[in-house]
N, CA, C, O and the ligand as a Tripos MOL2 file, in Angstrom:
@<TRIPOS>MOLECULE
protein
  229   227    58     0     0
PROTEIN
NO_CHARGES

@<TRIPOS>ATOM
      1 N         -70.2780  -43.8770 -111.8540 N.3       1 MET1
      2 CA        -70.0100  -42.4330 -111.9140 C.3       1 MET1
      3 C         -70.1270  -41.8080 -110.5290 C.2       1 MET1
      4 O         -69.1410  -41.7540 -109.7950 O.2       1 MET1
      5 N         -71.3090  -41.3390 -110.1610 N.am      2 ILE2
      6 CA        -71.4930  -40.7390 -108.8360 C.3       2 ILE2
      7 C         -71.9360  -41.8230 -107.8560 C.2       2 ILE2
      8 O         -72.9380  -42.4990 -108.0920 O.2       2 ILE2
      9 N         -71.2020  -41.9920 -106.7660 N.am      3 ASP3
     10 CA        -71.6400  -43.0220 -105.8260 C.3       3 ASP3
     11 C         -72.7150  -42.4740 -104.8960 C.2       3 ASP3
     12 O         -72.8500  -41.2650 -104.7100 O.2       3 ASP3
     13 N         -73.4720  -43.3980 -104.3200 N.am      4 SER4
     14 CA        -74.6740  -43.0080 -103.5870 C.3       4 SER4
     15 C         -74.3500  -42.2150 -102.3290 C.2       4 SER4
     16 O         -75.1650  -41.4180 -101.8660 O.2       4 SER4
     17 N         -73.1560  -42.4330 -101.7730 N.am      5 GLU5
     18 CA        -72.7760  -41.6830 -100.5730 C.3       5 GLU5
     19 C         -72.6010  -40.1950 -100.9010 C.2       5 GLU5
     20 O         -73.0570  -39.3170 -100.1700 O.2       5 GLU5
     21 N         -71.9310  -39.9520 -102.0180 N.am      6 LEU6
     22 CA        -71.7640  -38.5700 -102.4660 C.3       6 LEU6
     23 C         -73.1210  -37.9640 -102.8160 C.2       6 LEU6
     24 O         -73.4120  -36.8170 -102.4770 O.2       6 LEU6
     25 N         -73.9250  -38.7390 -103.4860 N.am      7 LEU7
     26 CA        -75.2410  -38.2680 -103.9080 C.3       7 LEU7
     27 C         -76.0800  -37.8440 -102.7090 C.2       7 LEU7
     28 O         -76.8310  -36.8710 -102.7790 O.2       7 LEU7
     29 N         -75.9470  -38.5800 -101.6130 N.am      8 SER8
     30 CA        -76.7800  -38.3080 -100.4380 C.3       8 SER8
     31 C         -76.4240  -36.9920  -99.7560 C.2       8 SER8
     32 O         -77.2520  -36.4260  -99.0420 O.2       8 SER8
     33 N         -75.1920  -36.4910  -99.9690 N.am      9 ILE9
     34 CA        -74.8250  -35.2210  -99.3270 C.3       9 ILE9
     35 C         -75.0270  -34.0320 -100.2530 C.2       9 ILE9
     36 O         -74.8840  -32.8810  -99.8390 O.2       9 ILE9
     37 N         -75.3620  -34.3160 -101.5160 N.am     10 LEU10
     38 CA        -75.5730  -33.2270 -102.4590 C.3      10 LEU10
     39 C         -76.9840  -32.6740 -102.3260 C.2      10 LEU10
     40 O         -77.9420  -33.4180 -102.1220 O.2      10 LEU10
     41 N         -77.0920  -31.3840 -102.4420 N.am     11 ALA11
     42 CA        -78.3990  -30.7470 -102.3640 C.3      11 ALA11
     43 C         -78.4390  -29.5660 -103.3170 C.2      11 ALA11
     44 O         -77.4130  -28.9730 -103.6520 O.2      11 ALA11
     45 N         -79.6330  -29.2450 -103.7380 N.am     12 CYS12
     46 CA        -79.8380  -28.0880 -104.5940 C.3      12 CYS12
     47 C         -79.4250  -26.8340 -103.8210 C.2      12 CYS12
     48 O         -79.9220  -26.6100 -102.7180 O.2      12 CYS12
     49 N         -78.5310  -26.0150 -104.3720 N.am     13 PRO13
     50 CA        -78.0940  -24.8110 -103.6620 C.3      13 PRO13
     51 C         -79.2000  -23.7670 -103.5070 C.2      13 PRO13
     52 O         -79.0810  -22.8600 -102.6830 O.2      13 PRO13
     53 N         -80.2460  -23.8840 -104.2700 N.am     14 VAL14
     54 CA        -81.3410  -22.9140 -104.1960 C.3      14 VAL14
     55 C         -82.3230  -23.2920 -103.0930 C.2      14 VAL14
     56 O         -82.6330  -22.4710 -102.2300 O.2      14 VAL14
     57 N         -82.8180  -24.5380 -103.1190 N.am     15 CYS15
     58 CA        -83.8430  -24.9320 -102.1340 C.3      15 CYS15
     59 C         -83.3150  -25.8660 -101.0610 C.2      15 CYS15
     60 O         -84.0660  -26.2540 -100.1660 O.2      15 CYS15
     61 N         -82.0260  -26.2400 -101.1260 N.am     16 LYS16
     62 CA        -81.4290  -27.1400 -100.1310 C.3      16 LYS16
     63 C         -82.1510  -28.4850 -100.0660 C.2      16 LYS16
     64 O         -82.1850  -29.1380  -99.0230 O.2      16 LYS16
     65 N         -82.7150  -28.8770 -101.1770 N.am     17 GLU17
     66 CA        -83.4030  -30.1650 -101.2640 C.3      17 GLU17
     67 C         -82.4410  -31.1970 -101.8510 C.2      17 GLU17
     68 O         -81.5480  -30.8490 -102.6240 O.2      17 GLU17
     69 N         -82.6270  -32.4700 -101.4830 N.am     18 PRO18
     70 CA        -81.8150  -33.5160 -102.1030 C.3      18 PRO18
     71 C         -82.0750  -33.5920 -103.6030 C.2      18 PRO18
     72 O         -83.1750  -33.2980 -104.0710 O.2      18 PRO18
     73 N         -81.0700  -33.9820 -104.3320 N.am     19 VAL19
     74 CA        -81.2230  -34.0770 -105.7820 C.3      19 VAL19
     75 C         -81.2450  -35.5400 -106.2050 C.2      19 VAL19
     76 O         -80.7710  -36.4250 -105.4930 O.2      19 VAL19
     77 N         -81.8010  -35.7580 -107.3640 N.am     20 GLU20
     78 CA        -81.9460  -37.1060 -107.9000 C.3      20 GLU20
     79 C         -81.0200  -37.2720 -109.0960 C.2      20 GLU20
     80 O         -80.9030  -36.3850 -109.9420 O.2      20 GLU20
     81 N         -80.3690  -38.4190 -109.1470 N.am     21 LEU21
     82 CA        -79.4500  -38.6780 -110.2520 C.3      21 LEU21
     83 C         -80.2100  -39.0720 -111.5120 C.2      21 LEU21
     84 O         -81.0660  -39.9560 -111.4940 O.2      21 LEU21
     85 N         -79.8760  -38.3980 -112.5940 N.am     22 GLN22
     86 CA        -80.4770  -38.7200 -113.8860 C.3      22 GLN22
     87 C         -79.3300  -39.0440 -114.8390 C.2      22 GLN22
     88 O         -78.6680  -38.1450 -115.3570 O.2      22 GLN22
     89 N         -79.1070  -40.3200 -115.0630 N.am     23 ALA23
     90 CA        -77.9480  -40.7650 -115.8390 C.3      23 ALA23
     91 C         -78.2540  -40.7540 -117.3260 C.2      23 ALA23
     92 O         -78.4280  -41.8040 -117.9460 O.2      23 ALA23
     93 N         -78.3180  -39.5760 -117.8800 N.am     24 THR24
     94 CA        -78.5300  -39.4530 -119.3180 C.3      24 THR24
     95 C         -77.3790  -38.6690 -119.9340 C.2      24 THR24
     96 O         -77.4370  -37.4430 -120.0350 O.2      24 THR24
     97 N         -76.3340  -39.3790 -120.3460 N.am     25 PRO25
     98 CA        -75.1630  -38.7170 -120.9110 C.3      25 PRO25
     99 C         -75.4840  -38.0230 -122.2310 C.2      25 PRO25
    100 O         -76.4010  -38.4110 -122.9540 O.2      25 PRO25
    101 N         -74.7160  -37.0020 -122.5170 N.am     26 GLY26
    102 CA        -74.8830  -36.2860 -123.7610 C.3      26 GLY26
    103 C         -74.6210  -34.8100 -123.5660 C.2      26 GLY26
    104 O         -74.6330  -34.3210 -122.4360 O.2      26 GLY26
    105 N         -74.3850  -34.0890 -124.6560 N.am     27 ASP27
    106 CA        -74.1860  -32.6570 -124.5910 C.3      27 ASP27
    107 C         -73.0030  -32.2860 -123.6840 C.2      27 ASP27
    108 O         -73.0320  -31.2510 -123.0170 O.2      27 ASP27
    109 N         -71.9690  -33.1310 -123.6620 N.am     28 GLY28
    110 CA        -70.7820  -32.8510 -122.8750 C.3      28 GLY28
    111 C         -70.9040  -33.1420 -121.3990 C.2      28 GLY28
    112 O         -70.0180  -32.7780 -120.6270 O.2      28 GLY28
    113 N         -71.9840  -33.7920 -120.9840 N.am     29 VAL29
    114 CA        -72.1490  -34.1270 -119.5760 C.3      29 VAL29
    115 C         -72.3280  -35.6370 -119.4160 C.2      29 VAL29
    116 O         -72.7290  -36.3290 -120.3520 O.2      29 VAL29
    117 N         -72.0250  -36.1350 -118.2170 N.am     30 ASP30
    118 CA        -72.2030  -37.5600 -117.9230 C.3      30 ASP30
    119 C         -73.6190  -37.8450 -117.4470 C.2      30 ASP30
    120 O         -74.0840  -38.9840 -117.5000 O.2      30 ASP30
    121 N         -74.2940  -36.8160 -116.9860 N.am     31 GLY31
    122 CA        -75.6360  -36.9830 -116.4510 C.3      31 GLY31
    123 C         -76.0430  -35.7010 -115.7490 C.2      31 GLY31
    124 O         -75.3810  -34.6680 -115.8450 O.2      31 GLY31
    125 N         -77.1540  -35.8050 -115.0420 N.am     32 TRP32
    126 CA        -77.6920  -34.6120 -114.3890 C.3      32 TRP32
    127 C         -78.1130  -34.9520 -112.9630 C.2      32 TRP32
    128 O         -78.4440  -36.0950 -112.6490 O.2      32 TRP32
    129 N         -78.0910  -33.9410 -112.1180 N.am     33 LEU33
    130 CA        -78.6720  -34.0580 -110.7910 C.3      33 LEU33
    131 C         -79.8780  -33.1300 -110.7580 C.2      33 LEU33
    132 O         -79.7490  -31.9130 -110.8910 O.2      33 LEU33
    133 N         -81.0300  -33.7170 -110.5810 N.am     34 VAL34
    134 CA        -82.2690  -32.9700 -110.7370 C.3      34 VAL34
    135 C         -82.8830  -32.6880 -109.3760 C.2      34 VAL34
    136 O         -83.0120  -33.5830 -108.5410 O.2      34 VAL34
    137 N         -83.2580  -31.4380 -109.1620 N.am     35 CYS35
    138 CA        -83.9420  -31.0550 -107.9340 C.3      35 CYS35
    139 C         -85.4420  -31.2670 -108.1200 C.2      35 CYS35
    140 O         -86.0430  -30.7610 -109.0680 O.2      35 CYS35
    141 N         -86.0250  -32.0170 -107.2050 N.am     36 ALA36
    142 CA        -87.4490  -32.3340 -107.3250 C.3      36 ALA36
    143 C         -88.3160  -31.1150 -107.0570 C.2      36 ALA36
    144 O         -89.4440  -31.0350 -107.5430 O.2      36 ALA36
    145 N         -87.7980  -30.1670 -106.2870 N.am     37 ARG37
    146 CA        -88.6180  -29.0140 -105.9260 C.3      37 ARG37
    147 C         -88.6690  -27.9630 -107.0340 C.2      37 ARG37
    148 O         -89.7480  -27.5720 -107.4790 O.2      37 ARG37
    149 N         -87.4840  -27.5050 -107.4790 N.am     38 CYS38
    150 CA        -87.4810  -26.4040 -108.4610 C.3      38 CYS38
    151 C         -87.2760  -26.8980 -109.8830 C.2      38 CYS38
    152 O         -87.4820  -26.1440 -110.8340 O.2      38 CYS38
    153 N         -86.8730  -28.1610 -110.0450 N.am     39 GLY39
    154 CA        -86.7050  -28.7060 -111.3790 C.3      39 GLY39
    155 C         -85.4010  -28.3360 -112.0480 C.2      39 GLY39
    156 O         -85.1780  -28.6850 -113.2070 O.2      39 GLY39
    157 N         -84.5260  -27.6280 -111.3300 N.am     40 ARG40
    158 CA        -83.2310  -27.3030 -111.9190 C.3      40 ARG40
    159 C         -82.4200  -28.5810 -112.1170 C.2      40 ARG40
    160 O         -82.5100  -29.5190 -111.3240 O.2      40 ARG40
    161 N         -81.6420  -28.6000 -113.1660 N.am     41 ARG41
    162 CA        -80.7790  -29.7410 -113.4460 C.3      41 ARG41
    163 C         -79.3240  -29.2870 -113.4040 C.2      41 ARG41
    164 O         -78.9280  -28.3520 -114.1000 O.2      41 ARG41
    165 N         -78.5380  -29.9660 -112.5740 N.am     42 TYR42
    166 CA        -77.1220  -29.6300 -112.4380 C.3      42 TYR42
    167 C         -76.2950  -30.6680 -113.1780 C.2      42 TYR42
    168 O         -76.4740  -31.8690 -112.9740 O.2      42 TYR42
    169 N         -75.3930  -30.2140 -114.0330 N.am     43 PRO43
    170 CA        -74.6340  -31.1650 -114.8570 C.3      43 PRO43
    171 C         -73.5640  -31.9030 -114.0620 C.2      43 PRO43
    172 O         -73.0420  -31.3840 -113.0750 O.2      43 PRO43
    173 N         -73.2440  -33.1090 -114.4970 N.am     44 ILE44
    174 CA        -72.1050  -33.8710 -113.9870 C.3      44 ILE44
    175 C         -71.0970  -33.9460 -115.1260 C.2      44 ILE44
    176 O         -71.3620  -34.5360 -116.1740 O.2      44 ILE44
    177 N         -69.9410  -33.3390 -114.9010 N.am     45 ARG45
    178 CA        -68.9050  -33.3470 -115.9260 C.3      45 ARG45
    179 C         -67.6650  -34.0500 -115.3890 C.2      45 ARG45
    180 O         -67.1740  -33.7150 -114.3110 O.2      45 ARG45
    181 N         -67.1600  -35.0250 -116.1440 N.am     46 ASP46
    182 CA        -65.9850  -35.7970 -115.7250 C.3      46 ASP46
    183 C         -66.1710  -36.3470 -114.3150 C.2      46 ASP46
    184 O         -65.2480  -36.3140 -113.5010 O.2      46 ASP46
    185 N         -67.3620  -36.8480 -114.0330 N.am     47 ASP47
    186 CA        -67.7180  -37.4470 -112.7430 C.3      47 ASP47
    187 C         -67.7860  -36.4390 -111.6070 C.2      47 ASP47
    188 O         -67.8590  -36.8260 -110.4400 O.2      47 ASP47
    189 N         -67.7650  -35.1620 -111.9300 N.am     48 ILE48
    190 CA        -67.8410  -34.1380 -110.8880 C.3      48 ILE48
    191 C         -69.1560  -33.3850 -111.0070 C.2      48 ILE48
    192 O         -69.4370  -32.7830 -112.0430 O.2      48 ILE48
    193 N         -69.9640  -33.4160 -109.9500 N.am     49 PRO49
    194 CA        -71.2250  -32.6730 -109.9930 C.3      49 PRO49
    195 C         -70.9850  -31.1700 -109.8990 C.2      49 PRO49
    196 O         -70.2700  -30.7020 -109.0130 O.2      49 PRO49
    197 N         -71.5770  -30.4320 -110.8010 N.am     50 ILE50
    198 CA        -71.4300  -28.9830 -110.8170 C.3      50 ILE50
    199 C         -72.6840  -28.3780 -110.1820 C.2      50 ILE50
    200 O         -73.6730  -28.1090 -110.8630 O.2      50 ILE50
    201 N         -72.6220  -28.1710 -108.8630 N.am     51 MET51
    202 CA        -73.8060  -27.6960 -108.1370 C.3      51 MET51
    203 C         -73.8240  -26.1750 -108.0930 C.2      51 MET51
    204 O         -73.8070  -25.5730 -107.0200 O.2      51 MET51
    205 N         -73.8590  -25.5700 -109.2560 N.am     52 LEU52
    206 CA        -73.8670  -24.1150 -109.3440 C.3      52 LEU52
    207 C         -75.1370  -23.6560 -110.0490 C.2      52 LEU52
    208 O         -75.5350  -24.2070 -111.0750 O.2      52 LEU52
    209 N         -75.7540  -22.6450 -109.4790 N.am     53 VAL53
    210 CA        -76.9990  -22.1370 -110.0610 C.3      53 VAL53
    211 C         -76.7510  -21.6450 -111.4970 C.2      53 VAL53
    212 O         -77.6020  -21.8040 -112.3730 O.2      53 VAL53
    213 N         -75.5720  -21.0430 -111.7220 N.am     54 GLU54
    214 CA        -75.2800  -20.5060 -113.0480 C.3      54 GLU54
    215 C         -75.1710  -21.6210 -114.0890 C.2      54 GLU54
    216 O         -75.3840  -21.3860 -115.2790 O.2      54 GLU54
    217 N         -74.8380  -22.8370 -113.6380 N.am     55 GLU55
    218 CA        -74.6660  -23.9590 -114.5600 C.3      55 GLU55
    219 C         -75.9440  -24.7640 -114.7290 C.2      55 GLU55
    220 O         -76.0220  -25.6310 -115.6000 O.2      55 GLU55
    221 N         -76.9370  -24.4870 -113.9100 N.am     56 ALA56
    222 CA        -78.1590  -25.2810 -113.9270 C.3      56 ALA56
    223 C         -79.0050  -24.9420 -115.1400 C.2      56 ALA56
    224 O         -78.9470  -23.8440 -115.6940 O.2      56 ALA56
    225 N         -79.8000  -25.9450 -115.5280 N.am     57 LYS57
    226 CA        -80.7090  -25.7270 -116.6600 C.3      57 LYS57
    227 C         -82.1500  -25.8300 -116.1720 C.2      57 LYS57
    228 O         -83.0820  -25.6790 -116.9610 O.2      57 LYS57
    229 ZN        -84.0240  -26.7440 -106.1970 Zn       58 ZN58
@<TRIPOS>BOND
     1     1     2 1
     2     2     3 1
     3     3     4 2
     4     3     5 am
     5     5     6 1
     6     6     7 1
     7     7     8 2
     8     7     9 am
     9     9    10 1
    10    10    11 1
    11    11    12 2
    12    11    13 am
    13    13    14 1
    14    14    15 1
    15    15    16 2
    16    15    17 am
    17    17    18 1
    18    18    19 1
    19    19    20 2
    20    19    21 am
    21    21    22 1
    22    22    23 1
    23    23    24 2
    24    23    25 am
    25    25    26 1
    26    26    27 1
    27    27    28 2
    28    27    29 am
    29    29    30 1
    30    30    31 1
    31    31    32 2
    32    31    33 am
    33    33    34 1
    34    34    35 1
    35    35    36 2
    36    35    37 am
    37    37    38 1
    38    38    39 1
    39    39    40 2
    40    39    41 am
    41    41    42 1
    42    42    43 1
    43    43    44 2
    44    43    45 am
    45    45    46 1
    46    46    47 1
    47    47    48 2
    48    47    49 am
    49    49    50 1
    50    50    51 1
    51    51    52 2
    52    51    53 am
    53    53    54 1
    54    54    55 1
    55    55    56 2
    56    55    57 am
    57    57    58 1
    58    58    59 1
    59    59    60 2
    60    59    61 am
    61    61    62 1
    62    62    63 1
    63    63    64 2
    64    63    65 am
    65    65    66 1
    66    66    67 1
    67    67    68 2
    68    67    69 am
    69    69    70 1
    70    70    71 1
    71    71    72 2
    72    71    73 am
    73    73    74 1
    74    74    75 1
    75    75    76 2
    76    75    77 am
    77    77    78 1
    78    78    79 1
    79    79    80 2
    80    79    81 am
    81    81    82 1
    82    82    83 1
    83    83    84 2
    84    83    85 am
    85    85    86 1
    86    86    87 1
    87    87    88 2
    88    87    89 am
    89    89    90 1
    90    90    91 1
    91    91    92 2
    92    91    93 am
    93    93    94 1
    94    94    95 1
    95    95    96 2
    96    95    97 am
    97    97    98 1
    98    98    99 1
    99    99   100 2
   100    99   101 am
   101   101   102 1
   102   102   103 1
   103   103   104 2
   104   103   105 am
   105   105   106 1
   106   106   107 1
   107   107   108 2
   108   107   109 am
   109   109   110 1
   110   110   111 1
   111   111   112 2
   112   111   113 am
   113   113   114 1
   114   114   115 1
   115   115   116 2
   116   115   117 am
   117   117   118 1
   118   118   119 1
   119   119   120 2
   120   119   121 am
   121   121   122 1
   122   122   123 1
   123   123   124 2
   124   123   125 am
   125   125   126 1
   126   126   127 1
   127   127   128 2
   128   127   129 am
   129   129   130 1
   130   130   131 1
   131   131   132 2
   132   131   133 am
   133   133   134 1
   134   134   135 1
   135   135   136 2
   136   135   137 am
   137   137   138 1
   138   138   139 1
   139   139   140 2
   140   139   141 am
   141   141   142 1
   142   142   143 1
   143   143   144 2
   144   143   145 am
   145   145   146 1
   146   146   147 1
   147   147   148 2
   148   147   149 am
   149   149   150 1
   150   150   151 1
   151   151   152 2
   152   151   153 am
   153   153   154 1
   154   154   155 1
   155   155   156 2
   156   155   157 am
   157   157   158 1
   158   158   159 1
   159   159   160 2
   160   159   161 am
   161   161   162 1
   162   162   163 1
   163   163   164 2
   164   163   165 am
   165   165   166 1
   166   166   167 1
   167   167   168 2
   168   167   169 am
   169   169   170 1
   170   170   171 1
   171   171   172 2
   172   171   173 am
   173   173   174 1
   174   174   175 1
   175   175   176 2
   176   175   177 am
   177   177   178 1
   178   178   179 1
   179   179   180 2
   180   179   181 am
   181   181   182 1
   182   182   183 1
   183   183   184 2
   184   183   185 am
   185   185   186 1
   186   186   187 1
   187   187   188 2
   188   187   189 am
   189   189   190 1
   190   190   191 1
   191   191   192 2
   192   191   193 am
   193   193   194 1
   194   194   195 1
   195   195   196 2
   196   195   197 am
   197   197   198 1
   198   198   199 1
   199   199   200 2
   200   199   201 am
   201   201   202 1
   202   202   203 1
   203   203   204 2
   204   203   205 am
   205   205   206 1
   206   206   207 1
   207   207   208 2
   208   207   209 am
   209   209   210 1
   210   210   211 1
   211   211   212 2
   212   211   213 am
   213   213   214 1
   214   214   215 1
   215   215   216 2
   216   215   217 am
   217   217   218 1
   218   218   219 1
   219   219   220 2
   220   219   221 am
   221   221   222 1
   222   222   223 1
   223   223   224 2
   224   223   225 am
   225   225   226 1
   226   226   227 1
   227   227   228 2
@<TRIPOS>SUBSTRUCTURE
     1 MET1         2 RESIDUE 1 A MET
     2 ILE2         6 RESIDUE 1 A ILE
     3 ASP3        10 RESIDUE 1 A ASP
     4 SER4        14 RESIDUE 1 A SER
     5 GLU5        18 RESIDUE 1 A GLU
     6 LEU6        22 RESIDUE 1 A LEU
     7 LEU7        26 RESIDUE 1 A LEU
     8 SER8        30 RESIDUE 1 A SER
     9 ILE9        34 RESIDUE 1 A ILE
    10 LEU10       38 RESIDUE 1 A LEU
    11 ALA11       42 RESIDUE 1 A ALA
    12 CYS12       46 RESIDUE 1 A CYS
    13 PRO13       50 RESIDUE 1 A PRO
    14 VAL14       54 RESIDUE 1 A VAL
    15 CYS15       58 RESIDUE 1 A CYS
    16 LYS16       62 RESIDUE 1 A LYS
    17 GLU17       66 RESIDUE 1 A GLU
    18 PRO18       70 RESIDUE 1 A PRO
    19 VAL19       74 RESIDUE 1 A VAL
    20 GLU20       78 RESIDUE 1 A GLU
    21 LEU21       82 RESIDUE 1 A LEU
    22 GLN22       86 RESIDUE 1 A GLN
    23 ALA23       90 RESIDUE 1 A ALA
    24 THR24       94 RESIDUE 1 A THR
    25 PRO25       98 RESIDUE 1 A PRO
    26 GLY26      102 RESIDUE 1 A GLY
    27 ASP27      106 RESIDUE 1 A ASP
    28 GLY28      110 RESIDUE 1 A GLY
    29 VAL29      114 RESIDUE 1 A VAL
    30 ASP30      118 RESIDUE 1 A ASP
    31 GLY31      122 RESIDUE 1 A GLY
    32 TRP32      126 RESIDUE 1 A TRP
    33 LEU33      130 RESIDUE 1 A LEU
    34 VAL34      134 RESIDUE 1 A VAL
    35 CYS35      138 RESIDUE 1 A CYS
    36 ALA36      142 RESIDUE 1 A ALA
    37 ARG37      146 RESIDUE 1 A ARG
    38 CYS38      150 RESIDUE 1 A CYS
    39 GLY39      154 RESIDUE 1 A GLY
    40 ARG40      158 RESIDUE 1 A ARG
    41 ARG41      162 RESIDUE 1 A ARG
    42 TYR42      166 RESIDUE 1 A TYR
    43 PRO43      170 RESIDUE 1 A PRO
    44 ILE44      174 RESIDUE 1 A ILE
    45 ARG45      178 RESIDUE 1 A ARG
    46 ASP46      182 RESIDUE 1 A ASP
    47 ASP47      186 RESIDUE 1 A ASP
    48 ILE48      190 RESIDUE 1 A ILE
    49 PRO49      194 RESIDUE 1 A PRO
    50 ILE50      198 RESIDUE 1 A ILE
    51 MET51      202 RESIDUE 1 A MET
    52 LEU52      206 RESIDUE 1 A LEU
    53 VAL53      210 RESIDUE 1 A VAL
    54 GLU54      214 RESIDUE 1 A GLU
    55 GLU55      218 RESIDUE 1 A GLU
    56 ALA56      222 RESIDUE 1 A ALA
    57 LYS57      226 RESIDUE 1 A LYS
    58 ZN58       229 GROUP 0 **** ****
């Protein structure tokens, strides 16, 4: 799904911290990108990370 090179350039838009891949499909998403600092989870839909605060859980 998400390759590690892409993952390494992704960051939480709120705290600018690197995010961690959480490959738990379900609820219409392929997985989540989790920020270790604020705990927000950004969905991955159709292999595309949605790094938007409005979409975060
Ligand atoms: Zn964050």
